[in-house]
N, C-alpha and C positions, 0 to 999 in steps of 0.2 A: 504494500500500500504506500502511495506517495504521501509525504507528510511535510508540513511546514514547521520548521524548527527555529528556535532562537539559537544564536551562534556561539554564545559564551559557554564557559564551564567545560571546555573540550577535554581537559585532562580527566575530569570525573566522568563525563558522559561516555567516552569510549574506552576508559581504562588505560589510557596511554599516560602513565606516570612519568615523572622526571627520571626515575630510575630506569624505566623502559627506554627512554630516549638515550641515556648514557650507554645502555647495554648494546645498542646498535652502532655505537661509535661516534655519536654526536656529543661533543664536549660543551658543557654549559659555560657561559661567559663568566670571567672573573668579576667580582664586585669591586671595581675600581672607581675612583671619583670621576665625575664629569669634568672635562677639560675645556678651558677657554670659552666659557658660556657667552661672554660678551661679544665674542667674534662670530657667533652663529646666529645672532638675532636677525630676524628678517620678517617681512610680510610677503606671503606667497603671491598676493594679488599684484605685486609690483613686477612679477615675472612676465616677460613677453611670451606669447603663445609659441610653443615649440613646434618644430618641424618633425612630425611623427615618422617621416621616412628615415630619420636618424635615430629612432628609438626614443625611449623615455628616460635615459640615464641622466641627462642634465636636470630634468625636472625632479627626479627621485632624490638626487644628491641634495637638493635644496630643501625639499619638504620632509624627507624621512626623519631628520633629527627631531621634528616636532611630534612624531608618532610614537606612542609609548604603549607598554604592556600594563595591564591592570591586574594586580595580584590581590585576590580576595580570600580572607580567612574567616571561616565560620565555625563557631562552637556548635558541636552536634546537639540537636534538640529535636523534639517532635515537631514536624513541619507538615504543613498542608501540601497536598499534591497539586493544588491549584495555583500555578504560576502564570496564569493567562491573563491577558487584558481583554475584557469583553467576552462574548460567547464564542466557544470553540465547538465545531461539529463533533457529534458523539463518536464518529469513527476515529477521532484523534485522541480519545481519552486514554487508550492504552499507551499511546506514544508519550503523552505527558507523564504518565505514571512511570514509564521506563526511564525517561530522561530527566525528570525533575523530582523523583521520589527519593528512595534510599540511595546512598552513595554506592555505585557499583564496585564490585570486588576489583582490586588492582589499583584503585585510586591512591594517590599519595596521601598519607596521613602522618602527622607528627606524633611523637610520644606525648602522652598527657602530662601537663604541668601538675604541680602539687601546691596546695595551699599551705598556710602556716601550720596547720594541723597534720601535715603530711598526707592529706587525702587527695587523691587524683581528681583534677577537674575533668569535665567531659572532653572527649577527644575532639580534635579540630581537623577540618578538611580544607584544602586549599584549591581554589579554582582560578582560572585566568581568562581575561578578555582583552580588549584593546581600547585605546583612547587617543586623543590628540589635544595638544596645547593650543589655546586660542588667545592667550595673553602672556606676555613675558613675565608677568608677576607670578604666574603659576596656576592659571585656571585651566582645567582639563575636562573635556567633554567625553562621555561614554554613554552606554545604554543603562537604563534603569534596571533591567533584569540582570546586568552584570554585578551590581552592587546591592541588589535588593535585600538580601539577608546577611550582609556583611557585618562582622564584628570588628575586623581590621581591614584596611585598604592600603595598598602600597602602589605607587607609580614606579614602574621599572623601565629604565632607559636602555638603549641599545648596548651600552658598555657595561651593563649590569648594575649600575647605581640604583639603589632602592630608596625612595623617599616616602615617608608616611603621608597619607592624604586624609583629608576630612571631607565629608559630604556637605556641600554648600546648599544643594537643593536637588530635587528629583521630581519627575512627572511621569506617573505610570501610564497615563493615557496615550502619550506619544513615545513612551519608552526611552526617555532621555534623562540624563543625570549630569550634574556639574560638580566636579571635585576641585579642591584647592590644596596646593602644596606650598610649603614655605621654604624659600631659598633666598640667599642674599646676593643673587646675580640674575641678570635677565636671561630668560630661557628662549630657545627657538620656538617659533609659533607659526601658525597658519591662519588663514582667514576664510570666512564663509563667502561663497560666490552666489550667484543668482541661478537657482535650479530651474526657474521658470524659462530661462533662455536655453536650457539644455533640450536637445531633440533626440528622438529615436535615431540611432545610428551613430551618435557622437562617441568618440573615444573616451574611456574613463580608466582610472588607475586606482586600485585598492591596495592599501598597505595596512598590515595588522599582525596579529599574533595567533595564526591558526595552529591548533593542536599544541600550543605552548611553544611553537617555533617562531619566536619574535622576529620582527623586521622583515616580513615576507611581502613581496610586491607582486601583484598580478595585474593584468590589463584585459580590457574587453570593450564592449560597446553597450550603450543603453538599448535594451531590448524592448522596453515598453514604459509608458508613464501611467500614473494614476491607478496603480494596482490596489485592489481591496483584497487582503488575505484573511479577513475576518478575525483580526487580532484585536480590534478595538474600533470605537465609533469614528475615529479620525484618520483611518487608514487612507494613505495616498502615496504609496510606495513607488520608487523608481526601481524598475526591474533591470538587472544587468546580467551579462554572461561572463563577467570576470570571475575567475575561480576564487570563491570565498567559502570558508568553512567555519565550523564552531570554533570559537576563539577569536574570530574576526569581529565579533560583536563590539560595537562602539567605535570601531576604526573608521577612518575617513575614506570617502570616495571622492577622488580628485578629477577635475577636468584637465585639459591640456595646458591651462594657464596656472596650474597649481592651486586653484581655488577649491575649497571643500563644497561640493554640491550635494553631498548626501552623507548619512551616517549608517554604515552597514549594520543590519539588524536581524535578518532572518534568511533562511534558505528553504528551498523546496527540494525535497530529496527522498528517494525510496530507501536509502541506507544510512543516512546521517552524513554522507560525504557530498562534495560538490558535484552537481550534474549540470552546472552552467546556468542555474536559475537562482539568483540572489536578489534580495530586496534591501533597499536603502531608504531611510527617512529623508525626504527632500530638504535641502537647506532653507527653502522658503518657510517651512514649518519649524525646522530645528533652530534657526537663528532667532526667530521670535520667542520660542520657549526658553532658549539659553539666555537671551537678553533679560527676560523676566526673572529667571533663576539667579542671574548675576545681581540684579537690583534688589529683588525682594526675597529670594530663596524659595518662592512658591510661584505658581502660575495662576493668574486671574483670568478666567475665560469669560467672554461675553455671553449674555443670556438674552434670547429673543422671546421664548415662551410659546412654542408651537409644537404640536405633534404632526408629523408629516408622513406621506407615503409617495411612492413613485407613480408616474402616470403611464398607463398603457396607451396604445394608439386608440383603443376603444374609448377610454375615458377622455382622452384629448378630443376626439370627435364629438362626444356628448357635450363638451364644454365649448365647442367652437374653436378649438386650437388646431392649428395646422400640424404641428409636431408635438410629440409627447415629452416636451422639455419642461423643466421646472420641478417644483416640490409642491405637492397637493396637501393643503392643510386639512387635517382631520379633526383637530381640536386645538382650541386656544386656551392656554393656562390663565386662570383667573388672576387678575391684578398683575399681569405681566406686561413687559414693554409692548408686545404684540397687541394685547387687548387694549391698552391705553392708546395705541396708534390706530385702532380700528380694524385690525386684521380679523377676518371671519373664517370659520370653518367652511370649506368649499373654495376658498381662494387658492389660486395657483401662484406661488412666488416665482417670478420669472427672473428677477434681478435683485441682488443684494449689494448695496453700496457701490453700484456701477458694474459689478461683476455678474455675467450671465450664469444662471443656474441650469447647466446642461443636463445634469442628473440630480436626483434627489439628494444624494450624499454629498454634493458640493456645498449645500447650505450649512450643515453643521460645522464644517471645517471653517467656512468663512466667518460664521458667527463666533466660533470659539477663539479665532485669532483677532477678534475686534475688542479693543479695550473698552472697559465699562465707561459710561457717561459719554459715549461717542454718538453724535447725531448721524444717522444713516438714512438713505432713501431706499425703500423697499417697493419694487414694482410688482403689482399683483394683477392677475387676470380675474375679472369679476363681471358676471352678467354680460359676457361677450365682448368686453373691452378692457384695455389696460388702465390701471390707476396707479399713481405713485403716492405712497404713504411715508410720512416722516416718523422715524422710530428713534427713541433714545435707548441704546443698548445698556442693560444693567449688568451687574456682576453676578456670575453664576455661583450660588452659595452651596453647591454640592459638597460634601465631606463624607462637597455637596451633594314579566309584564303580564281567573273566573269572572267573567263580566257578563252583563245582560246583553241582549241583542241590540238595545238602544245605544250601548256603549261601543259597539263593534261595527266594523265595516269589512265587507268581503271584496277583495279585488280579484275578479275573474281573470283579469289580464295577467297578473303576476302569480296567481294561485296562492294568495295569502289571506288570512283572516287577521285583522288588526284590532287591537284594543287600546283604549286610553289607559294610562297608568294610574291605578288607585291602590288603596291599601291591600286589597285582595291580590291584585296582580303583583304588587311589590313583594308580598310574602311568598306567593307561589313561585316566582322566579328569582327570589332572593336578590332583589335589586336594591341599589343604594337609595337612601332617603331623598337625595336630590336628583334622581334619575328623571330625565325628560325625554319626550318623544312619544312614540306609540310602539306597542309590543306585538310581535308576531305570535298569536295564540294558537294558530293552527296553520298548516301548510300542505298544499297538494303535492304529494311526493313525485308526481309526474309533471308538475308545473315548472315554468321557467325559473321561478325563484329558488325552488329546491335544486334545480340543475346548476344554479350559480352558487350553491353552498349555503343559502339562507336556511335557518332552522327555527323551530319554536323557541321562544325566549329571547330572540334577538330584538334589539331596540332599533327602530327606524327613527333616526334623529333629523335627517334632512332628505328631501327629494329634489333633485336638481340642485339649485342653490337657495332653496327655501326651507326655513325651519319648520318642522312638523310638530303640531301641538294636539292634533286630533286625527282619527282615521279619515274624517272628511277632507282634511287637507290633502291626503294622498289621493283620494278618489277624484277630487277636483283637478288636481295636477295631471293625473293620468288621462282624464277626459280631454283636457286641453292638448296633451301630447298626441293623443289619437287623432284629434281634429287636424293637427299640424302634420300628421303623417310621420312622426318621429319613430325611428326604429328601435331605440333603446332609452332607458332612463337611468339616471345616476342616483344611487341611494347611499347615504352615510349610515352604516350599521355599527352599533356598539354591542360587543359581546365580551363578558368577563372584564369589563372596565377598559377594554381596548377598542378604539374606533377605527373603521376602515371603510373607504369608498368601494362600492361594487356596482358594476354596470350590468343591468339586467335587461335583456331584450324584451320588446313589447309583445312579441309573439314567439312561439316555439319553432 
């Protein structure tokens, strides 16, 4: 089975300990002090773009001193097997148990220390990842999952020098972390470039610490942009074919000017090794997060306050949109920036702060990267035309339907029996006290509604772009649609507290 894997902890994951490395004749570097640090200070963005026909040697000589290994020591303790960001498909469960559960046999372990009573402390295990220096004072970028459970962190340079590091800030949703080391001389460093200018087919260079073999350079091209690997709500990965492996986590992905355009974070692999499909966090996202971690130690994300879904061509047609672009609002959070600005369920958000919403998942990323108290324009599609709303984005504080016949209406068109919500309906279908709309109390199993997945107990909240308060609202709307010769109708259905739009044909 093919799997998507985080890249760090390679020594522990595959059992390739330092002892094993030595046994095959690879000699570890001596721990000697760093030399002439003031002479190596540079900013990679000052480099001219290289001629790739001459190879990458000139570029690597300049940027490689700023790439470091991250050594993490953890005290053994009961740990959760869930090291994921966001939902992961069930088929990956065994993979995560295998690679993020108990330390595999063969991993390097140090002898336990003893306390003042001569009692042994818990054993420790050491893992490794990659990172890169972004400031001569000693700021180091890596992945959050590299240092997530660390008790001790060290930054290890190419010459073997090890410097203790402290965690300045981390963000699990983007899998980024910022470390700080203390030195009395300027360090070599690199700078973020603009990943938005990178195109599929561009050359890239990855430098990192695969399998504990530090200072490894590989090259390739950008294979794809905007990849969603279901690791979290803000997925927007650059896919590359440069050979990267576990241990490359947190290492930089360079363009041919020596700018960091990505942070290597994951691989797609059937066996844990590189098969030419790697994923990097784009610098457009990383630079924003790292800037906030540098200034505040935390990330403050923007909050709009809408629940959304993607559009199918069927839904787009029902709303009078030519293409299924945008994010369809299924619910507006009470007292949110969206509600205060007048955003309504049924609106399609086409643009956010001047940026087109080509796909639904474009919107959360744009909102998240917007600072709180920022005024933005949100273009929505409503009642067959575009409208522009002014929204003041706020801070995201996450840490942060048995009735009588008089009360019911039968829709022969959709094959539904609808009821108003009263105490009996609320109790029967275990609805929330503030539930509104009408409830499907019976359904023709051969009708078009059933064929589209509707079922008894569903709440119909809107039909078209009109709020529903009684079964009569639905009947009247359907009559008007039949007169106009419409082929389908758009319903906003709530089930189990989750709302979703469904397009139901007017005839089977």
